[in-house]
N, C-alpha and C positions, 0 to 999 in steps of 0.2 A: 630261538631263531625259527621263523616260519618257513614252511615248504610251499613252493608255488603250486597252484592248482589243487589246494587242499582246503576243506571246509570243516568247521566244527559246528554242529547243530545242537541246540538246546530247546526242548519243548515238552508239551504234554501229549494228550491223546490225539490232538490234531495232527501231530507229526509222528507219533509212535507207530511203528510198523504194523502191529496187529490191528490198529484202528485205521491208519492212514494208507494202508496198502503200499507203504514204502515209497513215498514221493522222494525221500532222500536216496533210496536205492535207484530210482530212475535217474537221478542226477549222476550217479556213479557210472551209468552207461556211457557218459560223455568223457570218459577218461579223466574224471575228477575224483580225487580221494575225499570221502566223507566220513568224518568221525561223528557218528550219530549218538546223541545222549538224550533222546526223547523217551519219556516214560509216562504212560497214562496215569492221570490222577495227581500229578505233581503240581506244586504251586511255585510261583516265582519266589515268594517270601518263604523262608524256612526249608525249601527243598533245593531249587535251582541255584539260588545265589550262594549259599555256603559251600556248595560243591564246586562252583565255577571259579570263585575268587581265589586269590593266592593261598596256597596251603590246603585247598579243598581237594576232594576226590578226583576232580577232573583236571587238576593243575597241569599234569604232564601231557594230557591230551591237547590242551590249548596251545602249547608251545610249538606243535607241529603244523599249525594251520594258519594260512594267510587270509582267510575269510571266516567270519563268524556270523551265523544266522540265529537270532534269538527269538523264540516264540513262546507264548504262554499268557496266562492271565485269567482264563475262565474259571479255573479251580480256586483262584484267590478271591472270587466274589463271595459275599457273606453267606449265601445259601449253601456254598460248597466248602468253604475254607475251614480248616481246623485251627487256623491261626488268627481268625478275626480281623482280616486286613481291610483297608480301605484303599482308594485309588492313589493316595499320596504315598502310602507305605509300599504299595506295589511298584510305583514309579521309582521310588528311592532304591529298591532292590534291583530293578532293571538298570537303573543308572550305574549302580556298582558293577554290574556285569559288563555294561558297555565300556566303562572306564578300564576295567581289567583287560578286556579284549583289545582295546586300543593300545594299552601299555604293552601288550604282547606283540604289537605290530600288525594286528589284523584289521582289515576293512570290515566294518560292522553294519549288518542289516537287522532291523527289528520288525517283526510282524505284530500287528495289532490284533485285538480280539475280534473274531468273526461274528456275524449276525447269529442270534440264537433264540429269537422270540417265539419260535414254534415249539420249543422244548417245553415239556410239561412242568418243569420247575421254574420257568421264567417268572420274573416279577418286575413291576415298575421300578422298585427301588434298585434292583440289580441292573436293570437297563440303564438307569441314570449313572450308576457306578461304571458300567461298561463305556458309556459315552464320555464320562469324565476322564477315565484312564486313556482312552483312545485320543481324546483331545490333548492330553499332556504329551503323548508320543508325537502327535502331529505338530505341536508347537515348539518342540525342543530338539528336532533333528539337527538343525544347523548349529544350535548352541552346543550340543554334546558331540556332534560330529558323526552321526550315523545316518543311514538311509532307511526311510520307512517303507515297508512293503504293506500296502493297505489291503489286507484281506477282507476287511469289512465292505469296502466299495467293490472289490473284485468279485465277491461271492454273494452279495445281497440281491434279493429278488426285487427288481425295480417296480414291479406291480404291487408288492406287499412289503413296505419298508421294514427294516430290522429283522427280516427273516432270510433264511438261506434260499437260493434259487432251488426249486425242486430237483433239478438234475444233479445238484451238488450234495443234496441231503442224504445222509446214510440212514434214513427212516426214523430218526429220533429228534430232528429239529436242532440238534446241537453239533453234530460232527459232520463237517464238510469233507467226508472221506470216501465218497463214491469214486469209482475209477475216473469218471469225468472230472470231478473236482480235483483229484490227484494230478491229472494232466494239466489242468488250468493252473494249479499252483506251481507245478514244475516249470511250465513255460514262463510264468511270471518271474520266478526266481532266476531262471536262465537269462531272461532279458536284462536283469540287473547285474548279474555277475559276469556276463559275456565279455565286457571290456577289461576285466581283471584276469581272464584266463590267458595264459601265455601259450604260444604255439610250441608244440613238442617237436623237436628236430627229428628227421629221419636218420636214425643212427646206422641202419644197415640198408641202404637203398637196394632195391631189387635189381639183380643183374640179368639182363635179357640178351646178352651178346654171345650166346653159345654158338650161333651161326656166324654169318658174315657181318652182322651189324655190331659195330663197336662204338659205344657212346663216347662222345667227346666231353660231355658234361651232364651233371644231374642237378636239377633245380627244384629242391623241395618247396612245396607251397604251404605245408603245414596243415593245421586243423582249421576247418571252416565251420563255425557254429551257426547253424541255420535255425532261426526261431520264428515260430508262429504263435499268435495268441489264439486260444481255442483249445480244442481237444486233441489236436494232432501232436504227437510227440516229436520234439526236435531230433535232428540227426547230426552226427559228426562225420565229416568226410575227410579223407586224405588223398592227395593227388600229387603227381610229379610229372614233369616233362623231361623226356630223355631225347637228346639230339645226337646224331652221329652221321656216318656215311656208309653206304653200301655200294661197292663197286664204283665209287666216285660220285654217287648220287646222294645229296643231302636228305636226311630222314629225321622227322620229329615224331615222337610217340608220346601220347598223353596217357597216363595211367591213373585210374581212379580206384580207391580202395574204400 
């Protein structure tokens, strides 16, 4: 049974805290629970899939989340992989994770592989594999019932195709883990999950009637998720309107938190 406003993330060094400066941790600041299972160097095949599917190490963690964000793939490419994968094998393992998350009742988002041509280990063969895997993700979202988060287009340098925008590059051409890139990814994720985040009720409304003002009603407005694309971090606000009378005069007080 999934819990509202809770996310399970699966990923490699693009999402891992020591590399990514905690973009999942930034999500947590919006009163959203995040079960982060990202580890640098891990592959979709052989690492993420067996831990994620039924009976795996992360089985119990999945049950508590109503949103799943799945990221990975760079370590599955032949120059990095210890399993000798190709794009079809990668996609099959990602499909297994997608189907498992859906069976758990989660809404699923999948991130594709980001640009990495500036990396010293880049090759034409592995770029072709990157393109093929990303094409499989783009072609099957409606078939498998997930939403694609297109990191490739989001982070690519328009003036130098297949490379990271310099502001996003963590100096190696491979990791879009600069603080600017982190904020861009956070904002992109929030733009997708915002419709799924339920408003949290005000369980204990603030009482301001120690003097003559006695509220007749309290109208909670709940959470407002404000999203910008770019480097500005989104914010969450809470507010209420308290109405009452003071010596027979109607009073309305707006409270922002």
